[in-house]
KOLFIKE-667308 format. One record per residue (C-alpha): x, y, z; residue number from 1. Coordinates in steps of 0.001 Angstrom, whole numbers, plus 500000, padded with zeros to 6 digits. Layout:
<sites>
+--------+--------+--------+-----+
:     xx :     yy :     zz :   k :
+--------+--------+--------+-----+
:      X :      Y :      Z : NUM :
...
+--------+--------+--------+-----+
</sites>
This chain:
<sites>
+--------+--------+--------+-----+
:     xx :     yy :     zz :   k :
+--------+--------+--------+-----+
: 157446 : 483247 : 274558 :   1 :
: 154779 : 485177 : 272758 :   2 :
: 155116 : 487596 : 269725 :   3 :
: 153006 : 489834 : 267603 :   4 :
: 152607 : 490178 : 263892 :   5 :
: 152578 : 493385 : 262005 :   6 :
: 150405 : 495705 : 259872 :   7 :
: 149886 : 498450 : 257246 :   8 :
: 149343 : 501898 : 258309 :   9 :
: 150627 : 500502 : 261628 :  10 :
: 154145 : 499754 : 261606 :  11 :
: 156602 : 501160 : 263992 :  12 :
: 160258 : 501820 : 264272 :  13 :
: 162526 : 499035 : 265310 :  14 :
: 165256 : 500132 : 267472 :  15 :
: 168699 : 498880 : 266344 :  16 :
: 171883 : 498695 : 268137 :  17 :
: 174196 : 501726 : 268620 :  18 :
: 175900 : 501085 : 265329 :  19 :
: 174676 : 498537 : 262764 :  20 :
: 176800 : 496696 : 260252 :  21 :
: 176492 : 499605 : 257848 :  22 :
: 177868 : 501972 : 260407 :  23 :
: 174939 : 503889 : 261706 :  24 :
: 176493 : 505872 : 264645 :  25 :
: 175455 : 506614 : 268140 :  26 :
: 177750 : 509569 : 268151 :  27 :
: 180755 : 507831 : 269715 :  28 :
: 182820 : 504670 : 269545 :  29 :
: 180398 : 501717 : 269259 :  30 :
: 180997 : 498144 : 268347 :  31 :
: 178905 : 496857 : 265424 :  32 :
: 175861 : 494758 : 266129 :  33 :
: 175090 : 491636 : 264156 :  34 :
: 173266 : 491797 : 260815 :  35 :
: 169566 : 492059 : 260902 :  36 :
: 168895 : 489173 : 258507 :  37 :
: 168585 : 485590 : 259729 :  38 :
: 171397 : 484063 : 257557 :  39 :
: 174839 : 484557 : 258973 :  40 :
: 177164 : 486689 : 256732 :  41 :
: 180428 : 485096 : 255733 :  42 :
: 183457 : 487342 : 256910 :  43 :
: 184810 : 487633 : 253362 :  44 :
: 181432 : 488777 : 252009 :  45 :
: 181002 : 491237 : 254904 :  46 :
: 184477 : 492718 : 254360 :  47 :
: 183799 : 493054 : 250696 :  48 :
: 180329 : 494747 : 251429 :  49 :
: 181937 : 497161 : 253829 :  50 :
: 184786 : 497974 : 251475 :  51 :
: 182226 : 499160 : 248868 :  52 :
: 180621 : 501653 : 251306 :  53 :
: 181599 : 505231 : 251667 :  54 :
: 183722 : 506276 : 254535 :  55 :
: 180665 : 507901 : 256143 :  56 :
: 178688 : 504723 : 255944 :  57 :
: 181574 : 502787 : 257591 :  58 :
: 181715 : 505445 : 260354 :  59 :
: 185223 : 506688 : 259318 :  60 :
: 186367 : 510320 : 259254 :  61 :
: 184966 : 511991 : 256163 :  62 :
: 187104 : 514354 : 254051 :  63 :
: 186802 : 515605 : 250672 :  64 :
: 189628 : 516508 : 248329 :  65 :
: 189127 : 519936 : 246805 :  66 :
: 190574 : 520894 : 243448 :  67 :
: 193604 : 522447 : 245041 :  68 :
: 194392 : 519354 : 247037 :  69 :
: 193098 : 520586 : 250415 :  70 :
: 191295 : 517946 : 252414 :  71 :
: 187982 : 519220 : 254058 :  72 :
: 185897 : 517386 : 256591 :  73 :
: 182139 : 517277 : 256081 :  74 :
: 180071 : 519828 : 257736 :  75 :
: 177261 : 517410 : 258294 :  76 :
: 178125 : 514068 : 259836 :  77 :
: 176305 : 511591 : 262145 :  78 :
: 178220 : 513312 : 265065 :  79 :
: 177190 : 516797 : 264100 :  80 :
: 173624 : 516227 : 262902 :  81 :
: 170450 : 516905 : 264883 :  82 :
: 170644 : 514126 : 267567 :  83 :
: 166873 : 513715 : 267817 :  84 :
: 166631 : 512548 : 264240 :  85 :
: 168949 : 509570 : 265091 :  86 :
: 166306 : 508692 : 267711 :  87 :
: 163508 : 508393 : 265154 :  88 :
: 162450 : 504889 : 264258 :  89 :
: 159667 : 503611 : 261915 :  90 :
: 159191 : 499849 : 261782 :  91 :
: 156842 : 499898 : 258778 :  92 :
: 159706 : 500867 : 256565 :  93 :
: 162469 : 499093 : 258602 :  94 :
: 164908 : 496323 : 257776 :  95 :
: 162249 : 493623 : 256889 :  96 :
: 160520 : 495878 : 254426 :  97 :
: 163948 : 496771 : 252910 :  98 :
: 164680 : 493049 : 252651 :  99 :
: 161301 : 492442 : 250913 : 100 :
: 162286 : 495114 : 248300 : 101 :
: 165565 : 493266 : 247732 : 102 :
: 163743 : 490105 : 247350 : 103 :
: 161356 : 491590 : 244825 : 104 :
: 164344 : 492754 : 242695 : 105 :
: 165892 : 489318 : 242953 : 106 :
: 162791 : 487685 : 241676 : 107 :
: 162534 : 490132 : 238754 : 108 :
: 166165 : 489068 : 237927 : 109 :
: 165195 : 485484 : 237769 : 110 :
: 166815 : 484377 : 240990 : 111 :
: 164920 : 481275 : 242316 : 112 :
: 163066 : 481564 : 245521 : 113 :
: 160637 : 479306 : 247467 : 114 :
: 157888 : 481747 : 246388 : 115 :
: 156818 : 483588 : 243253 : 116 :
: 155929 : 486960 : 244755 : 117 :
: 156350 : 489149 : 247905 : 118 :
: 153083 : 489862 : 249704 : 119 :
: 153556 : 493143 : 251717 : 120 :
: 151132 : 492692 : 254711 : 121 :
: 152911 : 495376 : 256551 : 122 :
: 151186 : 498640 : 255667 : 123 :
: 147671 : 499949 : 255175 : 124 :
: 148035 : 500895 : 251516 : 125 :
: 144655 : 499753 : 250205 : 126 :
: 144979 : 500436 : 246510 : 127 :
: 148500 : 498877 : 246457 : 128 :
: 146698 : 495803 : 247697 : 129 :
: 144109 : 495928 : 244921 : 130 :
: 141345 : 497943 : 246369 : 131 :
: 139658 : 499970 : 243544 : 132 :
: 139126 : 503718 : 243831 : 133 :
: 135678 : 505268 : 243973 : 134 :
: 134667 : 506208 : 240305 : 135 :
: 133092 : 509573 : 241285 : 136 :
: 136185 : 510718 : 243202 : 137 :
: 138486 : 509919 : 240226 : 138 :
: 136122 : 511526 : 237744 : 139 :
: 136051 : 514781 : 239586 : 140 :
: 139757 : 514813 : 240162 : 141 :
: 140366 : 514161 : 236462 : 142 :
: 138089 : 516986 : 235458 : 143 :
: 139755 : 519260 : 237941 : 144 :
: 143332 : 518303 : 236773 : 145 :
: 142370 : 518729 : 233032 : 146 :
: 139341 : 521116 : 232804 : 147 :
: 139284 : 520674 : 228977 : 148 :
: 137474 : 517411 : 229792 : 149 :
: 134457 : 519568 : 231032 : 150 :
: 133722 : 520335 : 227313 : 151 :
: 133071 : 516646 : 226468 : 152 :
: 129452 : 515858 : 226251 : 153 :
: 128605 : 512385 : 227595 : 154 :
: 131975 : 511189 : 228938 : 155 :
: 131395 : 512303 : 232518 : 156 :
: 128183 : 512575 : 234514 : 157 :
: 126748 : 516052 : 235132 : 158 :
: 127116 : 515942 : 238956 : 159 :
: 130820 : 515177 : 238476 : 160 :
: 131184 : 518156 : 236153 : 161 :
: 129297 : 520413 : 238525 : 162 :
: 131375 : 519441 : 241478 : 163 :
: 134554 : 519993 : 239476 : 164 :
: 133463 : 523445 : 238459 : 165 :
: 132646 : 524379 : 242096 : 166 :
: 136080 : 523204 : 243329 : 167 :
: 137907 : 525020 : 240528 : 168 :
: 136057 : 528222 : 241149 : 169 :
: 137367 : 528051 : 244750 : 170 :
: 141006 : 527655 : 243589 : 171 :
: 143347 : 530631 : 242709 : 172 :
: 143143 : 531151 : 238964 : 173 :
: 140568 : 528393 : 238791 : 174 :
: 143510 : 525920 : 238815 : 175 :
: 144292 : 522920 : 241014 : 176 :
: 147894 : 523855 : 240583 : 177 :
: 147710 : 527078 : 242517 : 178 :
: 148537 : 527582 : 246201 : 179 :
: 145529 : 527640 : 248552 : 180 :
: 145219 : 529566 : 251712 : 181 :
: 147299 : 527897 : 254296 : 182 :
: 144488 : 526738 : 256465 : 183 :
: 142932 : 525178 : 253324 : 184 :
: 140338 : 526165 : 250623 : 185 :
: 137398 : 527944 : 252322 : 186 :
: 134817 : 526021 : 250286 : 187 :
: 136311 : 522715 : 251348 : 188 :
: 136567 : 523735 : 255048 : 189 :
: 132897 : 524685 : 254963 : 190 :
: 131979 : 521299 : 253510 : 191 :
: 134056 : 519570 : 256153 : 192 :
: 132287 : 521522 : 258878 : 193 :
: 128896 : 520485 : 257384 : 194 :
: 130031 : 516953 : 257361 : 195 :
: 131041 : 516938 : 261011 : 196 :
: 127724 : 518441 : 261879 : 197 :
: 125766 : 515749 : 260151 : 198 :
: 128019 : 513014 : 261530 : 199 :
: 127608 : 514279 : 265125 : 200 :
: 123979 : 514699 : 265116 : 201 :
: 123843 : 518532 : 264834 : 202 :
: 126741 : 519502 : 267269 : 203 :
: 127864 : 522868 : 265732 : 204 :
: 131089 : 522963 : 263795 : 205 :
: 132907 : 526304 : 262930 : 206 :
: 134886 : 526108 : 259716 : 207 :
: 137432 : 528435 : 261240 : 208 :
: 138294 : 525472 : 263504 : 209 :
: 139111 : 523240 : 260497 : 210 :
: 142646 : 522932 : 259082 : 211 :
: 143140 : 520844 : 255818 : 212 :
: 146319 : 518853 : 256271 : 213 :
: 148635 : 516599 : 254405 : 214 :
: 147019 : 513372 : 255545 : 215 :
: 146270 : 512977 : 259277 : 216 :
: 149941 : 512607 : 260149 : 217 :
: 150623 : 516204 : 259267 : 218 :
: 147926 : 517491 : 261614 : 219 :
: 149149 : 515164 : 264480 : 220 :
: 152664 : 516273 : 264181 : 221 :
: 151683 : 519969 : 263996 : 222 :
: 149616 : 519777 : 267231 : 223 :
: 152662 : 517997 : 268903 : 224 :
: 154907 : 520816 : 267886 : 225 :
: 152616 : 523196 : 269812 : 226 :
: 152521 : 520994 : 272790 : 227 :
: 156197 : 520207 : 273298 : 228 :
: 158161 : 522617 : 275567 : 229 :
: 160194 : 522624 : 278809 : 230 :
: 163348 : 521061 : 280004 : 231 :
: 164140 : 518265 : 282566 : 232 :
: 161229 : 517395 : 284759 : 233 :
: 159189 : 520066 : 283053 : 234 :
: 159618 : 518593 : 279566 : 235 :
: 156291 : 517696 : 277864 : 236 :
: 155140 : 514163 : 278121 : 237 :
: 152577 : 512687 : 275706 : 238 :
: 150555 : 509581 : 276548 : 239 :
: 150267 : 507041 : 273626 : 240 :
: 148658 : 503632 : 273494 : 241 :
: 150786 : 500510 : 273311 : 242 :
: 150646 : 498730 : 270913 : 243 :
: 150923 : 501949 : 268987 : 244 :
: 151079 : 503419 : 265570 : 245 :
: 154775 : 504239 : 265177 : 246 :
: 154105 : 507824 : 263860 : 247 :
: 153643 : 508895 : 267484 : 248 :
: 156856 : 507483 : 268911 : 249 :
: 158784 : 508822 : 265779 : 250 :
: 157232 : 512326 : 266134 : 251 :
: 157894 : 512498 : 269887 : 252 :
: 161548 : 511405 : 269340 : 253 :
: 162051 : 513970 : 266671 : 254 :
: 160624 : 516737 : 268948 : 255 :
: 162591 : 515523 : 272003 : 256 :
: 159307 : 514992 : 273985 : 257 :
: 158858 : 512286 : 276634 : 258 :
: 156839 : 509252 : 275485 : 259 :
: 154443 : 507989 : 278139 : 260 :
: 153196 : 504441 : 277348 : 261 :
: 149846 : 503179 : 278462 : 262 :
: 148936 : 499572 : 277641 : 263 :
: 145732 : 498456 : 276082 : 264 :
: 143903 : 495498 : 277694 : 265 :
: 144612 : 492569 : 275203 : 266 :
: 142410 : 490266 : 277321 : 267 :
: 139477 : 492628 : 276887 : 268 :
: 139792 : 493017 : 273159 : 269 :
: 142404 : 495813 : 273422 : 270 :
: 140191 : 498134 : 275410 : 271 :
: 141390 : 501205 : 277350 : 272 :
: 141542 : 501042 : 281006 : 273 :
: 141312 : 504151 : 283268 : 274 :
: 143429 : 502492 : 285998 : 275 :
: 146097 : 501942 : 283440 : 276 :
: 145953 : 505501 : 282352 : 277 :
: 146127 : 506686 : 285924 : 278 :
: 149172 : 504415 : 286570 : 279 :
: 150936 : 505820 : 283520 : 280 :
: 150347 : 509500 : 284279 : 281 :
: 151259 : 509098 : 287957 : 282 :
: 154577 : 507435 : 287134 : 283 :
: 155373 : 509930 : 284355 : 284 :
: 154955 : 512867 : 286678 : 285 :
: 158079 : 511782 : 288415 : 286 :
: 160187 : 512719 : 285461 : 287 :
: 158113 : 514976 : 282975 : 288 :
: 155118 : 517080 : 282562 : 289 :
: 152213 : 515024 : 281125 : 290 :
: 150389 : 517423 : 278807 : 291 :
: 148512 : 515344 : 276194 : 292 :
: 146691 : 512040 : 275740 : 293 :
: 146531 : 510393 : 272179 : 294 :
: 143784 : 507925 : 271266 : 295 :
: 143427 : 505984 : 268106 : 296 :
: 139770 : 504924 : 267548 : 297 :
: 139231 : 502606 : 265699 : 298 :
: 142510 : 501282 : 266834 : 299 :
: 145652 : 500971 : 264819 : 300 :
: 147322 : 498278 : 265012 : 301 :
: 144929 : 496553 : 267283 : 302 :
: 141517 : 496897 : 265540 : 303 :
: 139473 : 497741 : 268586 : 304 :
: 136498 : 500053 : 268541 : 305 :
: 136076 : 501947 : 271824 : 306 :
: 132701 : 502118 : 273451 : 307 :
: 130777 : 505176 : 274376 : 308 :
: 131257 : 504513 : 277988 : 309 :
: 135024 : 504222 : 277613 : 310 :
: 135210 : 507555 : 275693 : 311 :
: 133309 : 509350 : 278460 : 312 :
: 135680 : 507858 : 280979 : 313 :
: 138634 : 509082 : 278978 : 314 :
: 137266 : 512604 : 278682 : 315 :
: 136680 : 512756 : 282411 : 316 :
: 140187 : 511497 : 283032 : 317 :
: 141671 : 514122 : 280583 : 318 :
: 139683 : 516907 : 282403 : 319 :
: 140787 : 515716 : 285869 : 320 :
: 144460 : 515521 : 284844 : 321 :
: 144546 : 518626 : 282571 : 322 :
: 145527 : 516810 : 279467 : 323 :
: 145006 : 517879 : 275807 : 324 :
: 143103 : 515225 : 273946 : 325 :
: 144209 : 514101 : 270516 : 326 :
: 141698 : 511733 : 268717 : 327 :
: 143058 : 510021 : 265653 : 328 :
: 139820 : 508897 : 263952 : 329 :
: 140937 : 508071 : 260468 : 330 :
: 139229 : 504589 : 260520 : 331 :
: 135840 : 506012 : 261514 : 332 :
: 134010 : 504195 : 258635 : 333 :
: 135826 : 500934 : 259325 : 334 :
: 133609 : 499244 : 261909 : 335 :
: 132772 : 495677 : 261405 : 336 :
: 131853 : 493826 : 264605 : 337 :
: 128291 : 493435 : 265739 : 338 :
: 127421 : 495684 : 268648 : 339 :
: 130324 : 498068 : 267842 : 340 :
: 129624 : 501663 : 266605 : 341 :
: 131942 : 504584 : 266050 : 342 :
: 131476 : 507462 : 268372 : 343 :
: 133495 : 510632 : 267757 : 344 :
: 135128 : 512198 : 270721 : 345 :
: 133737 : 515529 : 269869 : 346 :
: 130187 : 514280 : 269733 : 347 :
: 130601 : 512547 : 273136 : 348 :
: 132326 : 515572 : 274614 : 349 :
: 129451 : 517897 : 273771 : 350 :
: 126811 : 515546 : 274916 : 351 :
: 128516 : 515460 : 278339 : 352 :
: 127594 : 519090 : 278968 : 353 :
: 129296 : 522466 : 279436 : 354 :
: 131508 : 521097 : 282304 : 355 :
: 133434 : 519249 : 279634 : 356 :
: 132434 : 520694 : 276279 : 357 :
: 133560 : 524233 : 277209 : 358 :
: 136830 : 523196 : 278894 : 359 :
: 138464 : 520087 : 277518 : 360 :
: 140823 : 520848 : 274601 : 361 :
: 140571 : 518494 : 271745 : 362 :
: 142136 : 518042 : 268339 : 363 :
: 140609 : 515323 : 266042 : 364 :
: 141941 : 513957 : 262771 : 365 :
: 140579 : 512401 : 259712 : 366 :
: 142107 : 511405 : 256291 : 367 :
: 141380 : 510296 : 252756 : 368 :
: 143798 : 507370 : 252991 : 369 :
: 141693 : 504898 : 254982 : 370 :
: 137929 : 503829 : 255383 : 371 :
: 136463 : 503038 : 251949 : 372 :
: 138497 : 505548 : 250089 : 373 :
: 142131 : 504133 : 250393 : 374 :
: 143432 : 507178 : 248619 : 375 :
: 146831 : 507197 : 250450 : 376 :
: 148834 : 508922 : 247658 : 377 :
: 146751 : 512097 : 247486 : 378 :
: 147673 : 512921 : 251086 : 379 :
: 144431 : 514574 : 251918 : 380 :
: 143138 : 515174 : 255445 : 381 :
: 141751 : 517608 : 258097 : 382 :
: 141894 : 518363 : 261701 : 383 :
: 139322 : 520150 : 263925 : 384 :
: 140497 : 522014 : 267167 : 385 :
: 138065 : 522538 : 270058 : 386 :
: 138484 : 524925 : 272941 : 387 :
: 141910 : 525959 : 271898 : 388 :
: 143232 : 529290 : 273293 : 389 :
: 142705 : 532053 : 270719 : 390 :
: 146357 : 533190 : 270933 : 391 :
: 147557 : 529565 : 270547 : 392 :
: 145241 : 529172 : 267556 : 393 :
: 146891 : 532299 : 266022 : 394 :
: 150237 : 530518 : 266413 : 395 :
: 148879 : 527358 : 264921 : 396 :
: 147694 : 529283 : 261816 : 397 :
: 151183 : 530826 : 261682 : 398 :
: 152869 : 527441 : 261940 : 399 :
: 150808 : 525837 : 259060 : 400 :
: 151518 : 528914 : 256849 : 401 :
: 155275 : 527981 : 256912 : 402 :
: 154441 : 525018 : 254733 : 403 :
: 152306 : 527230 : 252541 : 404 :
: 149405 : 524860 : 252121 : 405 :
: 148608 : 521020 : 252006 : 406 :
: 148337 : 519502 : 248533 : 407 :
: 145447 : 521032 : 246724 : 408 :
: 144449 : 517810 : 244872 : 409 :
: 144234 : 516264 : 248356 : 410 :
: 142068 : 519049 : 249506 : 411 :
: 139678 : 518534 : 246514 : 412 :
: 139474 : 514848 : 247300 : 413 :
: 138736 : 515604 : 250933 : 414 :
: 135826 : 517628 : 249759 : 415 :
: 134427 : 514648 : 247802 : 416 :
: 134734 : 512431 : 250801 : 417 :
: 132839 : 514664 : 253110 : 418 :
: 130250 : 515692 : 250431 : 419 :
: 129748 : 512557 : 248186 : 420 :
: 126992 : 512215 : 245667 : 421 :
: 123436 : 512628 : 247074 : 422 :
: 120270 : 510666 : 246294 : 423 :
: 118733 : 511629 : 242900 : 424 :
: 122183 : 512703 : 241486 : 425 :
: 123466 : 510668 : 238494 : 426 :
: 126436 : 509252 : 240390 : 427 :
: 124714 : 508269 : 243650 : 428 :
: 123776 : 504650 : 242850 : 429 :
: 127288 : 503838 : 241545 : 430 :
: 128850 : 505536 : 244594 : 431 :
: 126712 : 503601 : 247091 : 432 :
: 127317 : 500384 : 245402 : 433 :
: 131149 : 500755 : 245366 : 434 :
: 131354 : 502106 : 248855 : 435 :
: 129162 : 499281 : 250286 : 436 :
: 131115 : 496722 : 248390 : 437 :
: 134455 : 497879 : 249793 : 438 :
: 133341 : 498022 : 253373 : 439 :
: 131593 : 494715 : 253154 : 440 :
: 134660 : 493074 : 251786 : 441 :
: 136701 : 494485 : 254684 : 442 :
: 134274 : 493172 : 257179 : 443 :
: 134352 : 489730 : 255559 : 444 :
: 138125 : 489753 : 255544 : 445 :
: 138326 : 490826 : 259226 : 446 :
: 136213 : 487733 : 260153 : 447 :
: 138282 : 485447 : 257942 : 448 :
: 141553 : 486603 : 259495 : 449 :
: 140324 : 485990 : 263041 : 450 :
: 138958 : 482537 : 262139 : 451 :
: 141887 : 481204 : 260285 : 452 :
: 144619 : 482516 : 262826 : 453 :
: 142690 : 481075 : 265783 : 454 :
: 142893 : 477551 : 264219 : 455 :
: 146644 : 477593 : 264643 : 456 :
: 148098 : 476152 : 267806 : 457 :
: 150298 : 478849 : 269369 : 458 :
: 148523 : 481799 : 267637 : 459 :
: 145668 : 483772 : 269327 : 460 :
: 143775 : 486659 : 267548 : 461 :
: 141181 : 488994 : 269080 : 462 :
: 138251 : 489900 : 267004 : 463 :
: 139038 : 492587 : 264359 : 464 :
: 136331 : 495002 : 265354 : 465 :
: 137440 : 497820 : 263010 : 466 :
: 140244 : 499484 : 261087 : 467 :
: 142356 : 497312 : 258755 : 468 :
: 144655 : 495201 : 260795 : 469 :
: 144794 : 492186 : 263088 : 470 :
: 147363 : 492024 : 265940 : 471 :
: 147636 : 488312 : 266834 : 472 :
: 149797 : 487001 : 269690 : 473 :
: 152141 : 484302 : 268467 : 474 :
: 153998 : 481896 : 270752 : 475 :
: 157399 : 480647 : 269550 : 476 :
: 159638 : 478029 : 271015 : 477 :
: 162318 : 478787 : 273510 : 478 :
: 164879 : 477229 : 271213 : 479 :
: 163986 : 479803 : 268472 : 480 :
: 164269 : 482607 : 271036 : 481 :
: 167651 : 481437 : 272086 : 482 :
: 168873 : 481236 : 268461 : 483 :
: 167536 : 484680 : 267758 : 484 :
: 169319 : 486281 : 270769 : 485 :
: 172584 : 484463 : 269852 : 486 :
: 172340 : 486231 : 266433 : 487 :
: 171678 : 489582 : 268150 : 488 :
: 168127 : 489757 : 266915 : 489 :
: 164838 : 490269 : 268679 : 490 :
: 162864 : 487035 : 268568 : 491 :
: 160002 : 488607 : 266632 : 492 :
: 162453 : 489988 : 264120 : 493 :
: 164018 : 486609 : 263768 : 494 :
: 160542 : 485004 : 263236 : 495 :
: 159248 : 487456 : 260794 : 496 :
: 162526 : 487659 : 258783 : 497 :
: 162475 : 483780 : 258615 : 498 :
: 158913 : 483988 : 257346 : 499 :
: 159893 : 486444 : 254717 : 500 :
: 162798 : 484393 : 253390 : 501 :
: 160713 : 481244 : 253221 : 502 :
: 157289 : 482486 : 252130 : 503 :
: 157631 : 485933 : 250730 : 504 :
: 155177 : 487303 : 253294 : 505 :
: 156367 : 490727 : 254687 : 506 :
: 155021 : 491438 : 258304 : 507 :
: 156348 : 493804 : 260831 : 508 :
: 157482 : 492605 : 264216 : 509 :
: 155325 : 493530 : 267202 : 510 :
: 158280 : 495089 : 269084 : 511 :
: 157971 : 497803 : 266508 : 512 :
: 154751 : 498747 : 268142 : 513 :
: 156103 : 498835 : 271630 : 514 :
: 154135 : 495863 : 273030 : 515 :
: 154867 : 494518 : 276471 : 516 :
: 158116 : 492509 : 276780 : 517 :
: 155952 : 489417 : 277564 : 518 :
: 154970 : 489690 : 273838 : 519 :
: 158460 : 489915 : 272399 : 520 :
: 157271 : 487810 : 269480 : 521 :
: 153951 : 489569 : 268505 : 522 :
: 153045 : 491603 : 265511 : 523 :
: 150429 : 493074 : 263189 : 524 :
: 149028 : 492096 : 259813 : 525 :
: 146824 : 493881 : 257396 : 526 :
: 143523 : 492477 : 256082 : 527 :
: 143598 : 494573 : 252902 : 528 :
: 144644 : 491933 : 250182 : 529 :
: 141767 : 490650 : 247987 : 530 :
: 140025 : 487807 : 249762 : 531 :
: 141530 : 485043 : 247631 : 532 :
: 145101 : 486371 : 248213 : 533 :
: 144375 : 486967 : 251924 : 534 :
: 143259 : 483424 : 252278 : 535 :
: 146393 : 482158 : 250688 : 536 :
: 148513 : 484605 : 252893 : 537 :
: 146754 : 483345 : 256091 : 538 :
: 147191 : 479612 : 255173 : 539 :
: 150864 : 480359 : 254401 : 540 :
: 151305 : 481937 : 257821 : 541 :
: 149552 : 478871 : 259354 : 542 :
: 151827 : 476476 : 257505 : 543 :
: 154876 : 478393 : 258317 : 544 :
: 154122 : 478692 : 262080 : 545 :
: 153563 : 474889 : 262283 : 546 :
: 156832 : 474269 : 260385 : 547 :
: 158691 : 476798 : 262457 : 548 :
: 157345 : 475402 : 265702 : 549 :
: 158268 : 471844 : 264767 : 550 :
: 161761 : 472891 : 263672 : 551 :
: 162444 : 474531 : 266967 : 552 :
: 160603 : 472118 : 269329 : 553 :
+--------+--------+--------+-----+
</sites>
């Protein structure tokens, strides 16, 4: 049987049984499923653990004694809460990651393990993995956060000071702590529009079509909220790629939409296939109303970069099937493989002529979290909407106003990303040096990952063309699969949990990304750790797989 590894920004939700050992409920009587960790739990220990839980965690009726002795049931219980929330799953922060956190705590308490540290290769958090921030970005943000620093003479370069002044002048009360307009700071949206025009070779960009968001995820979920409607066979269906980034399945579950899976072609380096798209949409029309098609390019978790011809085919398909296009392009600077190039969906759309550029509806997304920036914690991002109905756009503006505005420091950072230091400015040389070094290191690590994994019998890894992850296919013995199923675990969960317990390497099972059943034991792995640590990680994976295969052969 085959399996997949896991990844950073790419981790998806693992579906657990109707009720796990801690009592998560399906809303009715359900028998508990086995524990999610590999070791069996002694009955006495399990009883003691359960007895320490609250009644709600054990699935028992919940009552609270008031001061006058009257027993009152809880208003909000698993049976009375929003049922769609219980359908939400997110593998990147699932049981394996929870166990990794426990192991870190145990190590800090001096409990002996077969390893000295936990390596989290499950999420695309670049700076947590050691990537250094861009100096100019942090200088300007420091100046914006504490404007008194502008009065210091030689501590900060003049271009950083000038940029901080411009950003502060565009903020209410000249303060980064003030609310911005709901759509985002006008000055920043204009800079984003200028960046898109440069990137796309002069294709016009209207700042009024730009919305500054809390990372790309915020923009994606906002557009999905606009799209989802209907009941029964008319319920909105949204096409997502498999393997997928779990944000999409989680958002669709929360909104009660229908998830339409289309499978990427692993044998052709995870390319998109129009025949597969056609199959998926034809089958979906039997039970829902397909209204949107989501594409991640470069790919997460699969690391592929779609060709221009492929993008043209996808646009024609969306036009023919009347689908709203959602282009997740947060890895647009992360392209490593020779012969590969990032093409924005907007640029290709407009170069295809008025038949498409004036009719196909498109929302594209970008973020400060990936590429060479890795500034995940600032939660900066933008989305651009193309050919959106004017009345719907008014509703979109109303919808984003409910959350007041995206984080203003994230908006300031987004401005620096789209308008970095220019030639001749004091910070330019340092910026180019740091940017080039980061992207070159990622390209080197992408090649290293593919090279080492492909030396292991039973592991096959496609070239990592872009993004920040590999998605290798791992074959595990039938005996291991049988043991996993006997313990009530998915084989890839069993494999990854065993790896975590023996090596301290935290990966996310491929089933969390929705991969085909033939790849029950597949997963994704980040390429973000420093190259020395990544080399150690990959060799540990190699040694573990050889040991695991021998044990279960």
